[in-house]
N, C-alpha and C positions, 0 to 999 in steps of 0.2 A: 505493500499501500504506499503509494506516493504523498507524502505530505509536505506541503510548502512550509518553509521555515521563515523567520522575520527577514532575513537577509533577501529573501526572493520576492518581496513585496514593497513596492514603492510607498514608502511611509512618511515621506518628508512633509512636514507641515499639515499632516492629516488629522481629521477628528476621528479617534479610533474607539470602537466598542471593545472593551476588554472583559472576557468572561473568566474571572478568577475562581478559585476555590479558597473562600475565607472562612471555611466552617469550622471555627476553632470554638473550644469549650469555655463558655462565660458564666461566672456564678455572681449573683449579686451585682451585675454591670462590670464585673472586672474579668478581664481575660487571664485564663490560669495557663494556657499555652499558646504562644503566638508564632510557632514554626511554620505553620499554613500562609500566615501573613508574610513572613520572611522569604518563604518559597517563591512568592509572587514578585518580590523586589527586583529581580534581573530583568525580566520583561519590562517591567513599569520603567526602569532606568533607561533601558534602550529605546523606548518609545519618548520619553523626555528628551533623550539625546538627539532625536530626529526632529525635535520642535512640534512633537504631536500635543494635542489636547486629549484628554482620556475620559470616557465614561465607563465606569467600573461596574459591571453586574455580577452580583454573587448570591449565594443562599446561605442560611444557617439553620440546621437541623431540619425537621419536618413539622412546621409550625399547624397546629390545629387553631380553628376560630379563636379560642379563648387564650391562646398562647403569646399572642404577637408582643406583648411587652416584654417578655423574657427573650425573645429571638429577635431582637432589632440589631441591625448593624451598625448603629450609631458608635458603640465602643469601638469597633473595628476601625471605624473612619479616624478616630482619635488616634489609634496606634499606629495606624498607616501614616499618618501626619507625623508622628514622632521618628518614626524609622526613616522616613523619605527626607526628613527636614524640610518639608514643603505643606503647605495647607492642603488637605484633602477636604473638600466639601462634601456634604451630605444632603441628599434629597430624600425627604418623607414619602414624597410622591414618585410614583415609578410611571404612570401612564399620564400622557398629556403634558410632557414637559420639554417638548421640542424647542420652545423659544429659550428655556434654560441651557439646553445644550448646544443650542446654535451660538449662544452668546459667550462660550467658553473659548478663552484666549489660550494662545502657545503656552505650553507647560501647565496648565489647569487641570485639575484632577476633580472628577465629580462621582461619588459612590452613591449608587441607588440603593434604597431601602431593600431588605431581603426579599429577592424575587419571587420566593416560594408563598410570599403572602398573597400572591395572585394565585387563583385556583388554575388559570389557564396554563402557567408554566408546567405542571405536572399532569395536565388533562390527559386522559386517555384518548380524546376526541383530537384528531389531527387538525381539524378546521378550527378549533378554539386556539390550539398551540400557534397555528400559523397567523391567526388574527392578532396575537399578542406580538408575535414576531415582527409582524408587518409595521406595527407601532415603533417597536424597539429600533427597528432597522432605519428609523427615520433620524435617530439620534447621532449617527456617526457616517463615516464613508467607507471604513474598512472594519473587519471584525478579526480579532485575535482571539482564539481558543487557548486558554492556559489553565482552565480548571480540571485537572487531570482527575481528581476525585469525584466528578461527575461524568466523565466521558461515556460510562456505561449506561446512563439515562437518556431515554428519548425524551428530553424536556425542551421546550420551547426555545430557551436561550442558548442551550448547547447544540441542538440538531437543527431546527428549522432556520434560526437566525444565521447561522454559519453558513447554511446552503443559499441563503438569500443575499449575500455580499461578497465582495472580494475578501479572501480570508487566508489566513495562515496560522500555524500554531506557534505558541510562545516558548520560551526556554524550558519552562517546568514539564510540559507535555513531551518535549523532544528529549529531556533528560531522561525522564521516566522510560519513555519508549526504547532508549538505548540501554538501559539497565534490564529491561524485561526481555529485550532481544539476545542479551548475553546468557539469559536464563533458558532461552528456547532454541538458538541457534548454535550448535556446536560449543556447548559448555565446557569448561574444563572439567575433567573428571579425577576422582570420583565427584558425582553431584548428588547431593543430599537434600531432601526436603523435609522440613520438621512442621507439623501441623497439629494444631490444637484448637481450643474455643469449644463452644457448649455443643454445637450440633454437626452431627457427620453428614446431614443433609446439605449444609453450606459448603461441603468440601467435595463430595462425591466427585462432581465433574472434573474438579482440579486432579484429584487423585485419578481418575480414568485417564484423563489426557495425558498426565505427566508419567504414567507407568512406562509409556513407550521410551521416555527421554530419561529417567533418572536411574541412578544405581541404589538408592537407599531412601526409604520414607520412614521417619519416626512419628508415631503418633501418640499425643496426650491430650489434657483437656478433657470436657466432658464427653466429647465424641468417642474416646477410647472404649468407653464401657459398651458401646454397640458392638465394637469389635471383639472385647473380652466375651460378651454374650454370645457372639457368633462362634467363639471357641468352645461354649458349653460352660462358661465359667460363672460361679456364682457372684452377683454384682450389687446384691442388697438393695438399698433405696436410691442407688446411683441413677443419674440421667441415662435414659435408653431410648432410642428410636426402633423399636420392634419391626415396624413395617420395613425397616432398611436392612435387617439382618441377611436376607437372601443375596442383596445386593452386595452386601461386604463380603460375603463368603465368595461370590463370584471374583470380586477383585482381588481378594488374597489368592484365588486359584490362578488368575491372570498373572499376578506378581510372581508367583512361583514358577509358572511356565516362561517367564521373561527372565528370570534370574534376578529380579528386584527384591532387596532385603527388605522387609516391612518389620520394624521393631516395635514392640509393645512394652509397656511398664511391667516389672515382675513384682513390684511392691507398690503399695498404694497408700496415700495418707488418707484416713477416714475419719468422720465425726458423724455424730447423732443428728446434728442440725446445720443448716446452712447459715452460719453465724460467725463473725469476727471472733467471739469469744469461746467458740466451742473449744472442746478438749480434743486435740489432735492425738490420733494413734496410727502407727503403721502396721500394715497387714500385707501377707503375700496377695498377689492380684487374684488369685482363685480362692481365696478366703475372706471375702468381705462378709462381715456379719450381716444378716437380714433387717437389722434395725440401723445400719450405718451406711453413710453414702461417700463416695470417693471424691475428694476434693483437691487432690494434687497428685502427681506421680511422686512415688516414695524416693528416699535418697540414693537407694543403691540403683534404681532406674535412672535418677538424675544423673549419677556418675557415668552409668552405661551410654546415656543418650550423648553425653558431653565428650565421652571417648570416640564413639563412633562419628560425630559431627567434626571432631578434630581431625579426622583421617581425609575430610572432603575439601576439594578445591573449589568447589561452588556450592553455597548454600543458600536455600530459601527458606523463610520462616514465616508462617502465618498462624497467629493464634497462640494464646497462653497454655502452659501445661497445667493450671490450676487456677484457683482463685486468687490470684496475685495481689488482689486489694486487701486480702486479709493476710497479716504477716505469718499467721500458722501454716498458710497453704501457697506460699509463694516461692518456696525453695526450687521447685522444678522449673518455673520460670526462669528465675535467676540463674540457674545452672545452664540452661540453655542460652540465655544471652550471654554469659561470660564465655561459653564455649565458641560463640559466634565472633566474639571480639579477638579470638586468636586464630581465625582461619587464615591459612597461608593461601590466599585466592580471593574470592569475592564473596561477601556475605550480604544478604539483602533480607531486610526487615519489612514484611509486607503491610506496611499501614496499619490503620483501625486499632484494635486492641494490642497488638504486638507491640506497635510503637508507643502507646500509651503505658504499656507495662515497662519497657526498658527505660523510659523516662521517670517513671514512678519509683523505680527501683535504683535509680542515683546513676545510670549510665549516660554517657555524652553521646550525641549523634555522630561525632567524630571516631568513636569506638568501632562503628560497623562501615561496611563498604558503601552501603546505602540505605537509608530509610524511606520508604515509598510514603506519599501523601495521600495515596488512593487505595485503602483496602480492598473494597469491593471490585474496584476498576481493575487493580493487579490480578485479583483471583479470576476474574472473568476472561482477561486476556490470556492467563495461563490455561484455563479451561479450553481456549481455542474459539471462544465467541467473538462474533463481530461486535465491536463498541461503537454505537451510533454517533457519539462525538467525533470519534476519529474517523468515522465513514464520511461524516458532513465535511472534515477538514481536507479529505483527499482530493 
């Protein structure tokens, strides 16, 4: 798929519509982690160097009608101003502001309010999305797509708007694609993938697609209990997706036939309740008591996972090994993260909860080869799916 870059588009003195991913965690009006904002700076600075004026479109969360107060992008405009050391104006209105966008002068930036406050942005009705895009398209002369975390969505500002205007991809999208290509085209071997998180249903497509490409898949998190259950093991009150057990059995058979090593934990940290204060005990993975639930991989497994990861030249990790938010159940995730920092090759943390975990556990972004800004988008790319936002930019 051929995607235009910034250098291939005439941007001099243009008014640019820039679709960013500024979906950052905000609590009580305070931004907790500004890394996605920082990830947008490279493209914005390049546009400013071309004497552009910029209309920024972005989303925050998945707002319901009663949630608008908590999901405003106003704090983001303030933070963006600080990081760029130039004023970023903020518009509470999204529709009917052509006069405002037309009056932008060279070097001026206007951030529009959360685009998902408009139902048409995420509408399943293509005509509704197109109507919104037609309005947005009047705000600029060219479109730059740089919101990697949203490219797997067929949303108005990601898909239809890009198709309506001269367009290119920003630096963030080009960087993310470069990393993902390293994971899918002739990766250095051994190539290991570590998958965790709550549900196996979220990762089935990735496992299936990557089986042909990898040497090792290590599985932890809540999803591991569907695998253990498929092996006939007692999993107590642990999370399980019984309807996927036949699919998991097929995947394990395929892995065996392809010579791909699937490693599962041999010990589990369990507790009676899903609670930060729960008393944690360690049991063998086939001896989980009926009244207990697994909340992390055990220390023996954490060491084994780390050893196996350490032998790899390419590693992709998506999904924590346990409930990393609770100290008692964070060791598995910490061990995997630590192992990734020592890879003699490329280590990629696949956004979402994995990125949140490494930061919460005190690791620096520089400890890893790359931390993706888009968990869902990365996974769908690795599943081999067509991503609407990238199709629109091609």
